[in-house]
N, C-alpha and C positions, 0 to 999 in steps of 0.2 A: 346693155344697161343694167341688167340684173347684178352683175359683178360690182358695179359702182354702188348700187343701192346697198348691197351686202357690206361693202367696205364702210359706207357711211353709218350703217347700223352698228357695225362692230366698233367703230370709233366712238359712238355714243355710249356703248355699253362698257367699254374698256375701263373708264375711271371707277365704276362700281366694282368691276371684277378685281381691280387692283386693291380697292379698299377692303373687300372681303378677304382677299389673299393676305393682306397685311394683318388684318384682325386675327386670322388663323395662325399666322406666324408668331404673333405676340401673345396670344392667349390659348390655353388648352380649351378644347371644345367643351369639356365637361364643366368649365367655369362660366360658360355663357348663360345668360338668362333665357327663360322660355320664350320671351318676346323676340330676342335676338335670333334664337334658333328657328322660330316660326318665320321671321323675316328672311333668313337664309333659305329655308325650305321653299318659301314662296318665290324668291328671286331665282334660285337655281332650278326651279321646275321649268323655266323657260329654256328651251334648247339653245338658243343663241347666247343667253347669259352664261349657261354652264360651259358652252364651247369657249367663250372668252376667258372664263375662270381657268379652264384646263390649259389654255394657251399660255396664260400668265404663269401657271405652275410649271409648265414645260420649259418656258424661257428661264425661270429661276433655277431649275435643275441643270440647265445647260450653261449657266454663267461660268462655272469653273473651267469648262472646256474652252470657252471664248477667252477667258483671262490667260489661259496657257498658250495661246497663239502668240508667237513672237512678233513684235512690231517690225515694220520694214526698216531696213538700214538705209542710211543716207544715199548710198549708190542706187538702191532700188527706186527711191523717190526721185533722184535726179534723172533716171531713165524713163520715168512715167510722164507721158505727154498729155494725159487727161487734165484739163484745167477747170472742169466743173461748169463750163458755160452751156453745155447741153446735157441731156440725159445720158447715162452710160449706154443705154440701148442704142441711141442715135449715134453716139461716138463710135461704138463698135461697128455699127452698120457702115459708117463712113470709112472706117479702116478697111472693111472688106470690099467696098465698092471699087470697081475699076476706075483708074484715073482718067480714062478717055483719050489718052495720047496715042494709043496703039491702033493697029489695023484690026477690024473685026474678024 
């Protein structure tokens, strides 16, 4: 249950992390008011908040690598039997499970 609680907490913090990240992209930190800097210091003093901000930063830094990945060609898509009706984990487990027609 702890993992689910952490995910819910992260989802609640993510929008603020994104807003801070966007602010720092748009403005030089030296141009921010003392009030804004105090707000950042207060917000980022929380470990969970700072963790989410650093995750956003890491994702942003990795975007060029993601964009460089070639999309699949039509032949790859035609051969893909996953239809999205179940989770990928469940679909992969079904593919690995024995079909039951053989002798044990």
